[in-house]
N, C-alpha and C positions, 0 to 999 in steps of 0.2 A: 501214377495216373496223370500228374502234371506233364510228364514227358510225352505221354500219348496225346494229350490234348494239344500240346505244342506241335506235335507231328501232324495232327489233323489240321490245325490252323495253317501250318506251312504248306501242306498239300493243297488246301483250298486256295491259298494265295498263289501257288504255282499255276493251278488250273485257270484262275482268273487272269493271270499274267499271259498265259498262252492264248487265251481268247482275245485279249487286248492286242497281242501281236498279230493274230490272224485278222482281226478287224482292220488294223492299219495296213496289212498286206492287201486286203481286198480294196481298200481305198487307194493304195498306191498303184495297183494294176490299171487304174483308169488313166494314169499319166506316164507310167514307165512299163517297159517290156518285162515279162516274167523273169528272164535271166538276170536283169539288172536288180530287180527286187530280191531275188535269191542271193545274188552276190553280196548285197548289203547285209542281209540277214546272217549269212555265214561269216563274212569278214569281220563285221563289228561284234558278232557273237564270239568269234575266236579271240579277238583282242580283249573283250570284256573278261572272258574266262582266264586268259593268260595273265592279265593284270591282277585279277583276284587271287590266282594261285601264287603269283609272285609275292604279293603283299602278305598272303597267309603263310607261305612256306619258306620264302626267301630264295626260291629257285624255281626253275621250270622242270617239272617231272616228265621230261620228254621221251627218254629212252624206253622203247617198247621191246618186249621179247617176241612179239608177233606183229611186225610192222605191216605185213601183207594183209592180215586180218583187220588191222586198224584202218588201213586204207580202204578196204572193201566196205567196211562198216560205214565209213564217212561218205563214200560214193553212193551207197544204198540210201543213206539219209538224204543226200542231194536229190536222188531220183524221187524219193517220197515227197519232198518239198516241191519239186517241179510239178508232179502230178496234182498235188493238193492246191498249189498256187494257181495252176492253170484252171482247175475246177472252179476256184473262187471268181474267176473272170466271168463265168457263165451261170453259176447257180448260187442260191442263198448260203450264207455262212452256216446256218443251223443244219441244213441238209448235208453239206459236205462233212461237217463235224460228226453227225450221226452215222453216216455210212463209214467214216473212218474208224469208228469204234468197233468195227468188225475185227480189228487187229488182234485183240486178246483171244478171239475165237480161233483165228489162224495160228496164233502163238501156241495155244494148247495142242493143236493138231501137230504142229511141227516139233514141239517138245516131245511128244509121244513117238513120232516117227524118226526124228533125227537124233535127239538126245536120249532116247529110250527111257524117258521118264514114265512112271506109272500114273495113268490118268483114270480116276474112278468114274463110275457110271454117271454120277451126278454132274460132273463137269462135262461129260459128253452130251448129256441132256441140255446143259446150258449152252453148249456150242450149237446144237440143233435149234434151240429156241432163238438164239441170237441171229442165226442165219435166216430164220423165218422173218425176223424183224427187218433184216437187210432186204429181203425179197419184197416185203411190203413197201419199203422206201423206193425201191427200183420200179415198182408198179408194172410188172410185165403185162402185155396186152391180153394174155390168156387168163389173167385173174382180174384185171381192172379195165373197165370200158372208159372211153373218153380219150383225152389228149395224152399221148405217150410222154413218159418222163424224158427230160433232156439227156442227151448222150453223155454230157459231162458228169452225170451221176456215177458213171462207171470209173471215173478217174480216182475219186477217194477210195473206191474199192481196191484199185490197184495199189494205192498208198497203203491201205491196211495190210495187204498181202506182203508188200515189201518191208513194211515196218515190223511185221512178225519175224522176218528173217533178220532184221536189224536187232530185234530183242534177243533172238537166239544167239547171235554173234556176241552181243553184250554179255550174256551169261557165260559163254565159253571164254571170253577174254577176262572175265572176273577171276578165273582160276590161273591166269597167266600174268596179268599186269595190275599195277596199282590203280585203283579207281580214278585217281587224279590224272594218271597218264591217259586213261581212256577218255576222260572228260576233255582233256586238252586236245586229243587227236580227233574228237568228234567232228569238228568243223574244218579241219585243216585241208584234207584232200578236196572236200566240197568247195572250199574257197578257191583253190587252184583251178578246178574245173569251171566254176562259174566265172572266174576272172578271164579265162581264155575265151569265153563267149561274148564278153563285153564289147569288143570292137565291132561286132556285127550288128548290134542294136543298142546304141547308147543315147540317152537323152540327158543333157546337162541339167542337173537339178537347181532349183532356186535355193535360197538360204533355208527357207522352210522345208523344202524337199530334202535337203541334206540332213536337216534335223530329224525328219521322220525316218529316213533311211538308217541313220545312226541309232535311233530309238528302237528300230526293229531288232538290231543285234543286241542291244542292251537288254531288251525284254526277253529275247531268246536265252541269252546267257543267264540272266537272273532267274528265269523260270526253271532251268535245269539245276541251278544252284539251290533253289528252294526245294526242289524234289529230293536232291541228295540229302539235305538237312532233315527233311521230313522222314525219309526212310531210315535215317540214323536215330530217330527218336521214337518211332512207332513201327509195329510189325506190318509187313506187306499185306497180310490178310485183313487188317483193319483199314489200310489206306487204299488198296486197289479198288474196292467197290465205289469209293468216293470219287473216282475218276469220272464217273458218269454224271456228276454234277456239272461237268464242263459243258454238257449239252444245254443245261439251263442257262448258263452264262451266254452260250452261243445264240440261243433263241432270243434272249434279252438284247444282246448286241445287234442282232439282225433286225429286231423290231425298232429299237431306238435310233440306230444309225442308218439303216438301209430301208426301213419301212417294210421289211419282209416278214409277213405274218404267216406262220406255218398252218397248213390246213389240218383237218382231223386225221387224215391218213398219215401225214408226216409225224404228227404227235404219237399216233398209235405205233408206228414203226420204231420211234425213239424209245417208247416205253418197253416194247418187246425186246429190243436190243439191250437195254439197260437191265431188264430182268434176267436175260440169258447171261449177260456179263457178270452180274452179281453171283450167279450160281457157279460160274467159272472161277471167279476170284476167291470165293470162300474155300478154305482148306478142306481137304478130304478128312473125314473122321477116321481115326485109327481104331481098329478093332481091339476089343478087350481080350487079351490072351486067356483070361479066366472064363470068358463067355463062350 
């Protein structure tokens, strides 16, 4: 029981860490171009993880049996971050976070189609409910009158779809590489790609700016480290539904830092997405052979 409680605490800490990182990203995009913010997030995140692994294991578990898949996974994560960071330039943090939570719904569909995993009817119902919540957040004109939603709301939806592919690749690599190798490779290719874009749009940071950019990477690396420790102490079926508490932190950060108060339709969409996500996250019941 204590191990499970520790896992829950670590999971909640990881989610709060990610929201803190996203909040700083939104603040930094007012002064720096998106590629520069992404570069800092990946470079300093990679250095944080590499240092932590070096201290913990005494070496760098770098060698991969599937370097191509590791590279693709890292580049997909870079694309996810580019879409999400661009969205934060235009829309509130809570809105972007909520739409991004469509990712587990896409992951279930891809797992069924790509990995041939068996998905029960309850999870398919959860996928359908979650997609209805996304539709509410996007506010299509044929359902909602008034001012149309900002076009940038589509960007976190793209993030969700790409992150689902990222998750599937993570599952496939788990059968090939040591998890520490996958963690180390997560930001490597993304760092190279974002570094290549720097000469085209670079703003020299102040001392405080450098501190914030470094903090982005530390928060990203720490958040993923907390997640790894959480899943080592508690089952995924217990931790996965708690991911939706991240929307609560995002709403609080939006209100306190940016004075973005979500309206009733946004809150309703969040609740529907979370409800569908919980149905997706809970394990399917096994049939009793004697029944």
